[in-house]
C-alpha positions in Angstrom: 0.0 0.0 0.0 1.2 3.5 -0.7 1.4 5.7 2.3 -1.3 8.4 2.7 -0.4 12.0 2.4 -0.9 14.4 5.3 -4.0 15.9 3.8 -5.6 12.5 2.9 -5.1 11.3 6.5 -6.4 14.6 7.9 -9.7 14.3 5.9 -10.1 10.7 6.9 -9.5 11.6 10.6 -12.0 14.5 10.4 -14.7 12.4 8.7 -14.2 9.7 11.4 -14.6 12.3 14.2 -17.7 13.8 12.7 -19.1 10.4 11.9 -18.6 9.2 15.5 -20.0 12.4 17.0 -23.1 12.0 14.9 -23.5 8.3 15.9 -22.8 6.8 12.4 -21.0 3.5 12.2 -18.7 2.8 9.3 -21.3 0.4 7.9 -24.2 2.9 8.3 -22.3 5.7 6.5 -21.3 3.3 3.7 -24.9 2.1 3.2 -26.3 5.7 3.2 -23.6 6.5 0.6 -25.0 3.7 -1.6 -21.7 1.8 -1.5 -20.4 -1.5 -0.2 -21.0 -1.9 3.6 -17.2 -2.1 4.1 -16.2 1.0 2.0 -15.8 3.5 4.9 -14.0 0.8 6.9 -11.7 0.2 4.0 -10.9 3.9 3.7 -10.2 4.2 7.4 -8.0 1.1 7.4 -4.3 1.4 6.6 -4.5 -2.1 5.0 -6.4 -1.0 1.8 -5.8 1.7 -0.8 -9.4 2.8 -0.9 -9.8 6.6 -0.7 -12.5 9.2 -0.7 -13.0 11.3 -3.9 -14.8 14.7 -4.1 -18.1 13.0 -4.9 -17.8 10.9 -1.8 -16.9 14.0 0.4 -19.9 15.9 -1.0 -22.2 12.9 -0.2 -20.7 12.5 3.3 -21.3 16.2 4.0 -24.9 15.8 3.0 -25.4 12.7 5.1 -23.7 14.0 8.1 -25.4 17.4 7.7 -22.2 19.4 7.7 -20.1 21.4 5.3 -17.6 19.8 3.1 -15.2 22.5 4.5 -15.4 20.8 7.9 -13.2 17.9 6.5 -10.3 20.3 5.6 -7.8 22.2 7.7 -7.9 26.0 7.7 -4.4 26.2 6.4 -2.3 24.0 4.1 -0.5 21.1 5.8 3.2 21.0 5.5 
């Protein structure tokens, strides 16, 4: 597996935090997204190369009732 960039890991971590705060399991979020039950778990795992794309991020923001901006840092990561 290729190592995730800092921004990719940041986005995954932010989504995980918001998902947990709103009471969504990995499976529930995956199903609401219309994807495989294991998709979110695969993205959050370091053992797969699955990643979110912009369409996923938009859908997750809709489902979790937040802004897509909530997934990104205020300043670029170095």
